[in-house]
N, C-alpha and C positions, 0 to 999 in steps of 0.2 A: 423325435422332438429335439434332441441335442443337436442333430444335424441342422435343423432349421435355425437354431440360435448361433451356431458356429459360423455359418455363411455370412450373416450380416455383420458379425463381429470382425471377421476377417476382412470384409469389404471396408468397414469403418477404419480399421488399423491401416489398411492399404491406402485408403484415401488420405488419412492424416499423414502418412509417410510421404505420399506424393506431394501434398501441400507443403510439407516441410522442405522437401528436396527442391521444389520450385522456388520457395522463398530464399533458400540459401544460394541457388543458382543465380537469381536476380541480384542478390546482395553481392555475390562474387563478381558479377559483371559490373556493377556500379563501383565496387572497390578497385577493380582493374582500370576502369575509365578514370577514376580519380587519381590513381597512381600514375597513369600515363600523362595526365595533365600536370601533375606535380613534377614529373620528370622533364616535361617540356618546358615548364617555367624555370626549373633548375638549370636547364641547358641554355637559357638566355632568351627564350621566346616569351614576349609579354602577351598573356592571355587574359581576357576579361573574366571576372568572377561574379557570381551572384550571391547575395546575402544568404540564400538558402543552401549554398555549397557547404561541404564539411569544413570544420575549423582547420584541419590540416592543409587543405587546398587554399583557404584564405590566408593562412600563415605563409605558405610558399609564395604567394603573390606579394604579401606584405614584405617579406624578406627581399624579393626581387626589386621592389620599389625602393626600399630603404637603402640597399647597397648602391643604388643609382641616384641617390640624393633627390628622390621624388617624394619627400616627406609629407607634403600636403595631400598627395594622393593616397599615401599609406595610412594616414590618421583614421579615416572612416573604417578601414579594415580592422583596426584594433578594436574599435567599438563593436563591430559585427562579431568578431571573435569572442570578445568578452560576453556579448549577449548570447552566444551559442551555448554557453554553459560548460565547455570543456576547460576546466581550471588550469591544467598543466599547459595547454596551448595558449591560454590567455596570459599566463605568467611569461611564457616565452615571447609572446607578441609585445607585451609592454616593455620587456627587457630589450628586445631586439630594436624596437623603435627608439628607445631611450639611448641605446648605444650609438645608433646612427646620428641622433641629434648631438650627442656629446662629441663624436668624431667631427661633425661639421663645425661645432663650436671651437674645437681645438684647432682646426684648419684656419678658422677666422683669427684666432689668437696668434697663431704662428705668422700670419700675414699682418699682424698688428691692427686688425679691424675689431675693436673691442665692442662697439655698439651692436652689431648683429650677433655677437657671440653670447651676450648676456641672456636674451630671451631663449636661445637654444639650450643653454645650460639649465635655465629654470624649467623648461619643458622636459628636459632629460631627467632632472630631479623628480619631477612629478611622475614620470613613467617608472622610475625605480621605486618610488613610494607605492605606486599602484601594484607593481609586481610583488613588493614585500607585504602588502596588505593581503594578497592572495596566498603567498607562500613566505611566511616570516623567517623561515630557515634558509632562504636562498642567499648563500654567502656571496656569490658573484655580484648580485644586485646591491648587497650591503657595501661591498668594497667600492663599486663604481659610484654609488651614492656618496660615499665618503670623499672620493676624488672630486665629484661635481660640487660638493659642499665646500671644498677648499678653493675651487675656482671662483664661485660666486657665493658670497655669504648671504644668509638670510637674516636681515635685521628686523627687529620688531617695528611694526608700524605705529605711528602716533594715533592715539584714540582721541578723535575730535568730537564725536557725538553731536553733530549739528553746529558746532562752533565754527566760526570763520577762521581760516588759517591765516596768520599774520604773514606779510610779505617776507619777513626774515626767515620764516620756517620753510619757505619754498626753495631757498637756496640749498643746494646739496652740500652737506658738510664733508662727505667723502664719497668716493666712487664705490659701486658695488663690487667691482673687480679689483682685488688687491694688486698693487703694483710691485715691481721688483725694486727694492731700495738701491739707490746709487750713491756712492761716496760715503763719507763719514756721517755720523748722526748730528 
């Protein structure tokens, strides 16, 4: 009687072990494929990604696009990474795209093109804030947000609540981008 119970139990354990080995073999194959794709993107080959891809692969493509000033193409990837649920990769994605925008804004400022720099700095600040929302202790994002805050100030908006804005209020009293003072006061 014991022999009859032992055989099915052994077969059950053997079947479960085989299923686990098959699962891990498939998982290993998928991880190797993802790592090869990440290595290819890192080497400079632009590969298309799918929203169902792992967050690390999406981040590799985002970084590829952000370092090549293709920020409009990188923006949807940030949203896909954030939706994937991997918090640490989402923080890195928001931070990486914000850094790319801040670099582009500084390049505009160095060329004395102020108008295109202002929206880039504002978008960079939003990216740093989103990264800090997910990871409040992320010191690098705090530091870069402080730099971006010094470049373009956030002024409070007028609350009009349905009132018409008089023509005098439409004039800009100061620029968003602080200038460098020249000469004596």
